[in-house]
Structures are given as structure tokens and as C-alpha cells.
N, C-alpha and C positions, 0 to 999 in steps of 0.2 A: 784598476786591473783586477779581474776576478781570479778565482782559484784555477780554473781551466786554462786561462791565458798564461798564468805562471807555469803551470805544468807543461803547456805547449812550448813555452820559451826554454824551459830546462831541457826538454826532450830534443828540441831543435839544436841546442848547443851540444848535447851529448852525442847525438847522431852525427852532427857535422865533425866533431872531434874524432869519432871512431872511423868515419869515412876517410878523413885525412890520414889517420894513423895506418889504416889498412892500405891506402895508396902508397904511403912511404914504405910500408912493409913489402909491398910488391916490388918497389924499386930496389929495396935492399936484397931481394932474392937474386937480383942480377949480379950481385957481388958476394959470392959465397965465402970469400976469404976474410970478410969483415967479422970482427968479434962483436957480437950483439950484446955482450955483457959489459962493454965499455962505453962511456959517454962519447958522443951524443946518441949513439945507436940504441942504447938501453932505454932511452925515453920513448922509443918507438916499439921496441921488442917486449918490454915488461908488461905494458897494458894489453897487448894483443896476444901474447903467448898463451894465457889461460883459455882463450877461444880456439887457437890454432892447434894446440897439442892434442886434444881429444879428436879433433877433426882429421888429423893426420893418420889416425888409426883406421879411419873409415875410407878416406880418399888417398890413394897412393900417389907418389910423384909421377909426373908424366914427362918422360924424356929428360929426367933430372931436374924438372921444374916443380917446385912446391905450389900446388894449385889451391891450397887452403885459404890463402889471403884473398884470392879472387872469389871464392865461395862466400867468405864472410863479408866481403865488400858488397856482394849482391844481396846477401841476407839483411845487412844493416840498411841498405838503400830501400829494400822492400819494406822493412819494418817502419822506416821513416815515412814512406809514402802511405802506408796503411794507417799510421797513427796521426801524423801531422801534415800529410799532403793536402791537396785542395779538397778532396772528399774524405779525408781521414777521420778516424773516430774522435780524436781529441779536438780536431778542428770543428767538427759538427757539434760537439758538446759546448764549445765556446760560443757558437752561434745561438744555441738554445738558451744559454745563460743570460 
């Protein structure tokens, strides 16, 4: 296994984890009464909040729904495709090596 394959595996794991976390965060927006600072919800809230907080300043809520997890889910999926997708940058580098 060469260096680029290790990088691709690490990125694949990281992107998959964040896609899953943002999906859970979207579901948690349906239940505004939940305290996101208490377990088990804090395991979803704490890793995603540093991304969502600045984005909320730019994108307002729409009909009382926080749209920022949707935005970040799309951005992470796009980054995943650009880097480790079938024609992604890291994928192409693994084929060259």
C-alpha cells in the first residue's frame, strides 16, 4: 500500500464519518427540544458545530429550519467526490503511483 492509497483511505473514512454526522444533525433539527450538550446528542453536535456556527451567520433559517447542516452535507459530499471519487484528485494520484 503506497502513500496515496493510505491518504485516500483516511479521507474516505473522514468524509464518511462527517457525512454520517451531518445526516444525524439534520435529523436532530427535527427535535428542537433536545439538549445537544448531553449524551448521546453531544457526540453529533460537538464535531459539527464548529462548521455550522459560522455558516449560520451567512445562511438564515428558512421557516424555522436550520439549513446549514444541508449545506455542509452537500459540501462534504462534493469534496469527497472531487478528492476520492472515481475521477478524484487523490484517486488519480494513486493510479499514477
